[in-house]
N, C-alpha and C positions, 0 to 999 in steps of 0.2 A: 481380538479380531471381530467378535460378534458386535462389539460397540461400533467398530468401523463400518460393518455392514449396515447397521441402523443409520449411521450418518449419511451414507450414500443413498440408501433407499428412500429415506423420508423426504417430504417436501419441506424445505428448510426456511428459516428466517435468517437473513443476512443483515449484519450491521455494518454500515460503511461510514468511516470517518474520513473527511476530506473530499466530499462529493463535489465541491466547486472547483477543485484544482484540475490540472491537465490530466493526470492519471485517474483521479477520482471521478471526474465527469464521464470518462470512458468506461470505467468500472460500473458506474451507475447505469449507463445505457445497456451494457451487456448483462448485468444482473437482472434487470427488469425483463429482459427477453428470455432469460434462461429458465428452463423447465424445472430445475431442481429447487427453485425458490418461489415460495408462495407469498413472501413478504420481504420487502427491503426497507430497512430503517436507515434513513440518511439525515442525521442531525446536522444543522447548519446554523450560522449566526443570523442569516437573512433567508427569507422564504425562497425556495427554488421556483423558477418559472417553468414548472413541469407538473402535469397532472397525469397520474397513472394509477390504476386500481391496486397495484402491488405496493405503491410507494407510501411510506409514512415519513413525513418531513418535520420533525419537531424542531423548534427553535431553542437554541441553548447558548450558554456562555462556556467556552472551553476553559476558562479560568476557574470554573466552579462545577466540574463534571460530576462530582459526588452528589450534587443536587438532583441528578437525572438518572438514578440507578435503575429505574424501571426500563429505560430504553436499551439497556445493555443485555437484556435477555434475548439470546440468539444462539444459533448453532455455530455460525461462522462469522468472525469479525475481520473485516478488511480495513486496513489502515493505510491511507495514502496522504497523510498529513505531511506537509513540508513547506519550507520557504527558503529564502536566501538571506544572508546578513544584510545585503543592500536593501532588500524589500522590507525586512523586519525592522531595520533602523539601528540595531545594536547587536552585539554578540549575545547579550543576555536575552533579548527578545527572540533571537534565532534559536537559542537552546531551549527556550520555553516551548516553542512550537515543535521542534524536531526531536526533542528528548522528553520533556515533561508531559506534554499533551499526549504523545504517543504511548509512553509507558503507563501513564495514569489510565488512559482509555483501555489499554490491553488488560491491565490489572482488574478494572471494574468488570470487563466482559468475562474474564476468567472466573471471577468471584460469583458472577451471575449465572454461570453454568455453560459458557461457550466451550465448544469442543476444539475448535481450530482457530488459529490466528494467522492471518496472511498479511505481511507488512512490507511496505516499500522502503528499501534502504538505498544504497548507492554503491557502484563500483569503487573499490579502494577503501571501503569502510574498515576502520581499525581503531581500537581504543588507544593504540600506541602511536597513531599518526601525529606528526607535528602540525598538521593542518586542521584547523578547528572544525571545518565541515566534515571531513572524513573521520576525525576523532569522535565527534558527536554522534555520527551515524554508528560507529563501532560501539560506543558506550550504550546506545539505544538497543542495538542488537543483543548485547550481552544481558541487558536487563530483561528484554522480552523473552529470551530463550531460557531464563531462569524461572519463568512462570510455568504453572502446571497445566498447560494445554495438552490435550491428547495428541495434537499435531501442530507444529509451528513451521510456517514456510516464510523464509526471508528472501526477498527478491532484491538483487543488486544490479539494476540496469546501468547501462552506460548513459551517454548524453541522450536525453529524452527527445523524441521527434514527434511532433504533433502540432495542432493549431492552438497556440497560446493567445490569450487576450492581450498580454503585454509582449513586446519584442525584447528578447534577450539576445543581443547581437553576438556576444561571445559564444553562446550555446549554438546559435545558427551557424556560425563559421566553423565551430568544432564539429558539428554534425556533418556539414558539407565535406570537410577534410577527411573525417573518418569514413564516410560513405565512399569517397574516392579510393581510399586505401583498401577498403573491404572489396571493392570491385576488382582491384588488382590482385589481392590475396585475402580470401575470405577468412582464413584462420589467423592471420598475422596479429590482429588486434585482440583476439581472445575475449576476455571479460571487459574490454574497453570498446567493444562494438557499440555503435549507436543503437538505441532501442526504440522501436515504434510503440507508441502508447497503446494502440489497439492490440498489438501482439502481446505486450506485457499484461494487459487486462485479461486477455483470453487465457494466458498461462496461469495467472493467479486463480481464475475461476475454475479452470480445469484441475488445478492442483487440489482445490477444495473438494473435488469429487473422488479423489483417489483414496484407497485404503492404505495409508502410509503414516503410521504413528511415529512420533519422534520429531527431531529438528532437522529441517531441510534447507539448504542454501541453494539459490538459483542465480548463477552468474549471467552476465550479459551474453556470453557465448551461447547459452542455452535459450536465449530469448530473441533469436534472430528470425526464426520462422514460426508462424502460428501453427 
């Protein structure tokens, strides 16, 4: 418990992987404003168009993360890496991002002394799923939760709602349908409720401030209201 008290009381360093994505960009915005963090390390492939006194934006190759061990020194690591098979171009490329990059980054952060890992997964994640997306997310979760963090928080949002650079028509239609169902019956969809990215980011950051050791799963039903 004393270690947990130190984690909450100190002005921390956050490491954010996936800062250019839908969830990651919202996390970055909120982390930079949050009083618990004196420094936010957000490694990216290309320079962020953002200047902030708290922000450290090293340029890296995600295929060679072990070359950048120094940047993994933090208290809290937030991982919002993810893609789709269509965007990645192949199943192999998709798994490289959603499994290999995520697990490798978490392992490096844990080895560098990180106390907490907060990672974005997906509703329906299961290593036993017959669907590649859900199966990969489930396998990632299992690998992450085997790491020796003081606390691990796995977030399983529903369809993500926010301002994307690219249009994903299927997700837009799904979000509209699920919002309509939720307005009729707020509890009907359970963990398949659509998830607003600002609400998700807030829940992730708030969870990092709690004194709650162990592994915690957060389904979409708990991510409806900030």
